[in-house]
C-alpha positions as CSV (number, residue, x, y, z in Angstrom):
1,M,-123.6,78.3,-68.3
2,F,-121.0,76.8,-66.0
3,D,-121.0,78.1,-62.4
4,F,-117.3,78.7,-61.6
5,R,-118.0,79.4,-58.0
6,Y,-118.5,75.6,-57.6
7,Y,-114.9,75.1,-58.9
8,V,-113.5,77.7,-56.5
9,A,-115.0,75.9,-53.6
10,T,-113.8,72.6,-54.9
11,I,-110.2,73.8,-55.4
12,A,-110.0,75.5,-52.1
13,G,-111.4,72.4,-50.4
14,L,-108.8,70.2,-52.0
15,F,-105.9,72.4,-50.8
16,L,-107.4,72.6,-47.3
17,M,-107.6,68.8,-47.2
18,L,-103.9,68.5,-48.2
19,A,-102.9,70.9,-45.5
20,V,-105.0,69.0,-42.9
21,G,-103.5,65.7,-44.2
22,I,-100.0,67.0,-43.6
23,L,-100.8,68.1,-40.1
24,L,-102.5,64.8,-39.2
25,G,-99.6,62.9,-40.7
26,V,-97.2,64.8,-38.4
27,G,-99.4,64.2,-35.4
28,V,-99.2,60.4,-35.7
29,S,-95.6,60.1,-36.8
30,G,-92.8,59.1,-34.3
31,R,-93.3,60.8,-31.0
32,G,-95.3,63.6,-32.4
33,V,-92.5,66.0,-31.8
34,L,-91.0,67.9,-34.8
35,E,-87.4,68.9,-35.3
36,G,-87.0,72.5,-36.3
37,A,-86.0,71.7,-39.9
38,E,-88.9,69.4,-40.4
39,R,-91.4,71.9,-38.9
40,D,-90.0,74.6,-41.3
41,R,-90.4,72.3,-44.3
42,L,-94.0,71.4,-43.4
43,E,-94.9,75.0,-42.7
44,G,-93.4,76.0,-46.1
45,E,-95.5,73.3,-47.9
46,I,-98.7,74.6,-46.2
47,A,-97.8,78.2,-47.2
48,E,-97.3,77.1,-50.8
49,L,-100.6,75.4,-50.8
50,R,-102.3,78.5,-49.5
51,E,-100.6,80.6,-52.3
52,E,-101.8,78.1,-54.9
53,A,-105.3,78.2,-53.5
54,D,-105.3,82.0,-53.7
55,A,-104.0,81.9,-57.2
56,A,-106.6,79.4,-58.3
57,G,-109.3,81.5,-56.7
58,T,-108.1,84.6,-58.6
59,E,-108.0,82.7,-61.9
60,V,-111.5,81.4,-61.4
61,E,-112.8,84.8,-60.5
62,D,-111.3,86.1,-63.8
63,L,-113.0,83.3,-65.7
64,E,-116.3,84.1,-63.9
65,R,-116.1,87.7,-65.0
66,R,-115.4,86.6,-68.6
67,Q,-118.4,84.3,-68.4
68,E,-120.6,87.1,-67.3
69,A,-119.3,89.4,-70.1
70,A,-119.9,86.6,-72.7
71,A,-123.4,86.0,-71.4
72,D,-124.1,89.8,-71.6
73,F,-122.8,89.9,-75.1
74,V,-124.9,86.9,-76.3
75,E,-128.0,88.3,-74.6
76,S,-127.6,91.7,-76.5
77,A,-126.4,90.2,-79.8
78,Y,-128.8,87.3,-80.0
79,P,-131.8,89.2,-81.4
80,V,-129.7,90.7,-84.2
81,L,-127.9,87.4,-85.1
82,A,-131.1,85.4,-85.1
83,D,-133.4,87.9,-86.8
84,G,-134.7,86.5,-90.1
85,R,-132.4,83.5,-90.2
86,L,-135.3,81.1,-90.7
87,A,-137.6,83.4,-92.7
88,G,-139.8,81.3,-95.0
89,K,-138.5,78.0,-93.4
90,R,-140.9,75.3,-92.3
91,V,-139.5,73.6,-89.2
92,G,-140.9,70.5,-87.6
93,V,-140.5,69.3,-84.0
94,V,-140.7,65.8,-82.7
95,V,-140.7,65.2,-78.9
96,L,-139.9,61.7,-77.7
97,G,-142.1,61.6,-74.7
98,P,-144.4,64.3,-73.2
99,A,-144.3,67.8,-74.7
100,D,-141.5,69.0,-72.3
101,Q,-142.0,72.6,-71.1
102,N,-138.3,72.8,-70.3
103,A,-137.4,72.7,-74.0
104,L,-140.3,73.0,-76.3
105,P,-141.3,76.6,-75.6
106,F,-137.7,77.7,-76.1
107,V,-137.5,75.9,-79.5
108,E,-140.8,77.4,-80.7
109,R,-139.9,80.9,-79.6
110,A,-136.5,80.7,-81.2
111,I,-137.9,79.5,-84.5
112,E,-140.9,81.7,-84.8
113,S,-140.5,84.9,-82.7
114,D,-136.7,85.2,-82.9
115,A,-135.7,83.8,-86.3
116,G,-138.9,84.4,-88.4
117,G,-139.6,80.8,-89.3
118,S,-142.7,78.7,-88.6
119,V,-143.2,75.5,-86.6
120,A,-145.1,73.6,-89.3
121,R,-145.9,70.6,-87.2
122,M,-145.1,69.1,-83.8
123,R,-145.6,65.5,-82.7
124,A,-145.0,64.3,-79.1
125,L,-144.7,60.5,-79.1
126,E,-146.0,58.3,-76.3
127,L,-143.2,56.2,-74.9
128,P,-142.7,53.4,-74.3
129,L,-144.6,52.2,-77.4
130,R,-147.8,50.4,-77.1
131,V,-146.4,47.6,-79.3
132,D,-149.6,45.5,-79.3
133,A,-151.8,48.4,-80.4
134,I,-149.3,49.4,-83.2
135,E,-149.1,45.8,-84.5
136,A,-152.9,45.5,-84.5
137,E,-153.2,48.7,-86.6
138,I,-150.7,47.3,-89.1
139,D,-152.3,43.9,-89.2
140,A,-155.7,45.6,-90.0
141,R,-154.2,47.2,-93.2
142,T,-153.1,44.8,-95.9
143,E,-151.2,47.6,-97.7
144,L,-148.9,47.8,-94.6
145,G,-148.2,44.0,-94.5
146,G,-144.5,44.6,-95.0
147,Y,-144.3,46.2,-91.5
148,A,-146.0,43.3,-89.7
149,G,-144.1,41.8,-86.8
150,E,-142.2,43.2,-83.9
151,E,-138.9,42.7,-85.8
152,Q,-140.1,45.4,-88.3
153,L,-140.3,48.2,-85.7
154,A,-137.0,49.7,-86.8
155,N,-138.3,49.9,-90.3
156,V,-141.6,51.4,-89.0
157,G,-139.6,54.1,-87.2
158,R,-137.4,54.8,-90.2
159,D,-140.3,55.3,-92.6
160,L,-142.3,57.4,-90.0
161,G,-139.2,59.6,-89.8
162,R,-139.1,60.1,-93.5
163,E,-142.8,60.8,-93.8
164,L,-142.6,63.3,-91.0
165,V,-140.1,65.4,-93.0
166,T,-141.3,64.9,-96.5
167,G,-145.1,65.2,-95.8
168,G,-147.5,64.6,-98.7
169,E,-148.8,61.0,-98.6
170,T,-148.1,59.6,-95.2
171,P,-149.7,56.1,-95.0
172,L,-147.8,55.1,-91.8
173,W,-148.7,58.2,-89.9
174,D,-152.3,58.0,-91.1
175,A,-152.5,54.4,-89.7
176,L,-150.5,54.8,-86.5
177,E,-150.8,58.4,-85.3
178,G,-153.7,57.5,-83.0
179,E,-151.5,54.9,-81.2
180,L,-148.2,56.8,-81.3
181,V,-149.0,60.5,-80.6
182,E,-150.1,62.1,-77.3
183,E,-149.9,65.7,-78.5
184,R,-149.8,67.2,-81.9
185,S,-150.1,70.4,-83.9
186,G,-149.9,71.2,-87.6
187,A,-150.8,69.2,-90.7
188,M,-148.6,66.8,-92.6
189,A,-149.2,68.1,-96.1
190,D,-146.1,70.1,-96.9
191,P,-142.4,69.1,-96.7
192,L,-140.2,70.5,-93.9
193,D,-137.0,72.4,-94.3
194,A,-135.5,71.3,-91.0
195,L,-136.5,69.4,-87.8
196,V,-135.7,69.6,-84.1
197,V,-135.7,66.5,-81.9
198,I,-136.3,66.7,-78.1
199,R,-136.2,63.7,-75.8
200,S,-138.2,64.2,-72.6
201,A,-138.8,60.5,-71.8
202,E,-136.4,58.2,-70.0
203,P,-133.9,56.2,-72.1
204,Q,-135.8,53.3,-73.7
205,A,-134.9,49.6,-74.2
206,G,-136.3,46.6,-76.2
207,P,-138.8,47.2,-79.0
208,T,-139.1,51.0,-78.3
209,S,-135.3,51.4,-78.5
210,R,-135.3,49.6,-81.9
211,F,-138.1,51.8,-83.1
212,L,-136.3,55.0,-82.0
213,A,-133.1,53.8,-83.7
214,G,-135.0,53.5,-87.0
215,L,-136.7,56.9,-86.4
216,Y,-133.3,58.6,-86.0
217,Q,-132.0,56.9,-89.2
218,G,-135.1,57.9,-91.1
219,L,-134.9,61.5,-90.1
220,N,-131.2,61.7,-90.8
221,S,-131.7,60.2,-94.3
222,T,-133.9,63.0,-95.5
223,G,-131.0,65.5,-96.2
224,V,-132.6,68.4,-94.2
225,P,-130.9,69.7,-91.0
226,V,-132.0,67.6,-88.0
227,V,-130.9,69.0,-84.6
228,G,-131.3,67.2,-81.2
229,V,-131.6,69.7,-78.4
230,E,-132.0,69.6,-74.6
231,P,-132.0,72.1,-71.7
232,T,-128.9,73.0,-69.7
233,R,-129.7,70.7,-66.8
234,V,-131.1,67.2,-67.4
235,E,-131.0,64.0,-65.4
236,Q,-129.7,61.9,-68.2
237,S,-128.5,63.5,-71.5
238,A,-129.8,62.3,-74.8
239,I,-127.0,64.0,-76.7
240,P,-124.7,61.0,-76.9
241,V,-127.6,59.0,-78.5
242,F,-128.3,61.8,-81.0
243,Q,-124.6,61.8,-81.9
244,D,-124.6,58.1,-82.4
245,Y,-127.2,58.5,-85.2
246,G,-125.5,61.4,-86.9
247,L,-127.8,64.2,-85.7
248,S,-126.4,67.7,-84.9
249,T,-126.8,68.5,-81.2
250,V,-127.1,71.6,-79.0
251,D,-127.1,71.6,-75.2
252,G,-128.6,74.6,-73.3
253,I,-131.7,75.3,-75.5
254,D,-133.1,77.3,-72.5
255,E,-130.2,79.8,-72.9
256,E,-129.7,82.4,-75.7
257,L,-126.5,80.7,-76.7
258,G,-128.2,77.3,-77.2
259,Q,-131.1,79.0,-79.1
260,L,-128.7,80.8,-81.4
261,A,-126.8,77.6,-82.1
262,T,-130.0,75.8,-82.9
263,V,-131.2,78.6,-85.2
264,L,-127.9,78.6,-87.1
265,L,-128.0,74.8,-87.6
266,L,-131.6,74.8,-88.7
267,A,-130.7,77.6,-91.2
268,G,-128.0,75.3,-92.7
269,A,-124.8,76.1,-90.7
270,N,-122.1,73.4,-90.5
271,P,-123.5,70.3,-88.8
272,G,-121.9,69.3,-85.5
273,D,-122.2,69.2,-81.8
274,Y,-122.4,72.6,-80.1
275,G,-122.8,74.0,-76.6
276,I,-120.8,74.2,-73.4
277,R,-120.6,70.6,-72.2
278,D,-118.0,68.0,-72.9
279,T,-120.2,66.6,-75.6
280,A,-120.0,69.9,-77.6
281,E,-117.1,68.6,-79.7
282,D,-117.4,71.4,-82.3
283,G,-117.4,74.4,-80.0
284,I,-120.0,76.7,-78.6
285,L,-121.5,77.9,-81.9
286,P,-121.3,77.1,-85.6
287,P,-119.6,79.6,-87.7
288,I,-121.9,82.6,-88.2
289,E,-122.4,83.7,-91.8
290,P,-123.9,87.1,-92.5
291,A,-127.7,87.0,-92.6
């Protein structure tokens, strides 16, 4: 959640700088001697700045109290609102990079412990891609000849995304999993009802970027809810990239608010971008239907 104390300090600091600027300006003007009227005017301006700083501080303190009340409400209401939302649902997780402990445990707990669903399979992909190894695996299988060549990496990513969701026969995963995946759980047999995407690796370029673009497109083409999530604090957000490819997004998966938004989206709530950052174009939470 936002820390409004930061904004209090910022606002107060700005007003103080203005006041100091006025005094400094006076000190270097003319002979440095103020007429009575000019002194009164400047003292009035400083008094007004102090009043505005006090008012801003009061407003932010009020917002801070509201924030704390909202957080308390969500913390107490979350177990009831999430309970059973994903009962019987098979959810997959794909991590783009190492299996990030800042996000993955919260996703798994929200799906299984809180909402009654199951994480049917998880795949953490090694990035950047080992392109030569992937191409060698494809070249060794005549049935995959249509995927040969670096220019086909977007198509490889697209069809891997579709196979990950639909399950069943998965020739591309069967061929490439050993070169793509650094951590996995769950079998590929059954179809998924929804999927979560986490990016823990740095933004990618070149062949890996093209592969990921295809992967996002493939996941989004399956018709199941696909939600890109990340923790409250990240060095570089992946949410704009997820948005570019039509995925729903949630920031703050490490908070109850983000977990509830994720559960609702996976259960079929209105797709969109939710959370507390500027990228949350559709608000904090999707509309909540009765369970």
